N, C-alpha and C positions, 0 to 999 in steps of 0.2 A: 071267102075266108082266105087270108094271106098265109104264106108259108109258115111263119112264126106261130100263128094261131093254130094251124094244122099240127105243127110239131107239139105244141102244148096240149092239144086235145088227144094226143096219143101217148098215154103214160108209159107203155112198153117201149116205144121208140125213144122216148125221152130217157127212160132208165138206162137202156143199153147204150145209148149215145154217151151218157154221162159215165157209164162204166168203162166204155172204150176210151174216153178222154182220160179217165183215171188210170187206165193201164198204160197210156202213153206218158203220163206224169211219172208213174212208177218205173217205166223203161228209161226215162231221162234221168231219174234220180240214181239209177243203177250205174250210170256212166260217170258219176261224180264220186270218185273213190280213192282211197289210200291202198296201194297194193300191199296187202298182208297175206300171210299164208297161215293156215289153209282157208281162212275166211276173210275176204276183203272188207274193209270198213267203207260203207257207202252211205248215201242219204236215203236209202230205200225205206228204212224203218220210220223216218220222219214222214215220208210220203204215205206210207201205209197207215200211220196213226192219223194223219190229216184226212185221208180218203174216208176212213171209217168215222172219224169224229164229225166231219162236215157233211158227208154224204149219207150217213146212216150205216147201220150193220150190213144190210142186204147189199146196198150199192158198193160199199167198201170191199166186201168179200167177193162180189161179182167182178170188180175191177182187178183184183188180185188173181182170181181164177182165170180171167182173160189174159192177164199178163203171163201167167204160167203156161197156158195153152199156146200163146204166141211164141214163147220161147221154145216149147216142145216141138212146135212145127218148124223151127229153124229160123225164126226172126231173131236178129242179134240184140235182144233186149235185156239179157242178164248182164251182170257186172263184167266190164272189159269187153263188151260186145259179143259175148259168148252166147251160144244157143244149143238147142238139141236135147234129146232125151238123156244124153250122157251127163249133162249138168244136173238133171233131175234125179240122177242116181249117184252123183259124186258127193264130196264132203259137204257142200253147201246146201244140199237138197232139204235137210230138215229145217233149216232156217227159212228157205223159200216157202215150204209148206206151212211153217209157222206164221207166215204173213197173213194167211187166210183167217186163222183164229185171232190174230192181232187186230186186224181190220174190223172184224165182227165185234170184238170186245170194245174197241175204241168207239164204235157206233153207239155204245151205251153211255157215253159221257154225259149226255143231257145238259142240264143247267146247274149252275152253282160251282164256284171255284174249287172247293174241296173235292166235290164229287168228280169234277173233270180231272183234276190232278191225280187222284187215286186211280180212276179208270185208265187214263193214259199210261200210268206207270205199270199197272197190271198188264195192260195191252202190250206194252213194249217188252216186258218181261216174258210174256207168252211166246215170243218168237224164240227165246233161248231154250225152252223145254225140249221141243222136237229137235231144235238145232243141235244142241249139245249131245243129246242122246244118239242122234244119227251120226254126228261127227265122231263120236267115241267108237263107232264100229271101224273107223278108219285109223284112228290114232290112239285109242285107249281112253278111258274115262278121265284120268288125271290130266292128260294133255288137252282133251276136249274142254275140260272145265276151265283150264288156264287159257288156252288159245281161242276158245269159242265163247267164253263168257267173261272172265275176269279182266282180260285185256280190253274188253268193250265197255266196261262199267262207266269210265269217264265220258265216252262218247254217247253212251245210252242216256246218261243223265242230261247232258247238253241238248241231245235231240228231243228227249221228252219235255224239257223245259221250253224249247222252241216251239214244239207242237202245242203246248199249254198256252204260251204267249199268243201264238197265232190264232188259236181257237178263241181265246178271250177277246182279242182285238176284233176278229171278224164277227163275233156274236154281238158285240156292242154296236157295231155300225149298221 
């Protein structure tokens, strides 16, 4: 049995290897950002949507959880190369935790364009619920709504459309 056959024969090894690669993709997407305050605009949500939609709910959520654990342990995986428990308690923590639910929901995209578009939209919006609520404890609900959601609506629409187009293209091939 060669190494590739051995890898394929071990589902747990394959699952966690894929989740680890997904966490690396998520870490890379965090470094592509527009510096905004209090929440930077990154490509993370695009990565989260694709991790869930392409890898399934379990793998997508596992990749996000690994990413959060890596950041908590001090690896510079969060936006702008930040890390540590302080980030997971700071203004962006709710958005980071929302990634888990978002990846899980995106994993339910299945087949069919209408279903995929709807699920990806809901998955993307799921990031904002804990994100805005957590951010409001730092800046108040009105500012959190403006700076943590409304400001991001155009980018959210573009990233959701990109995730949808990517999913459709990859599922055709």
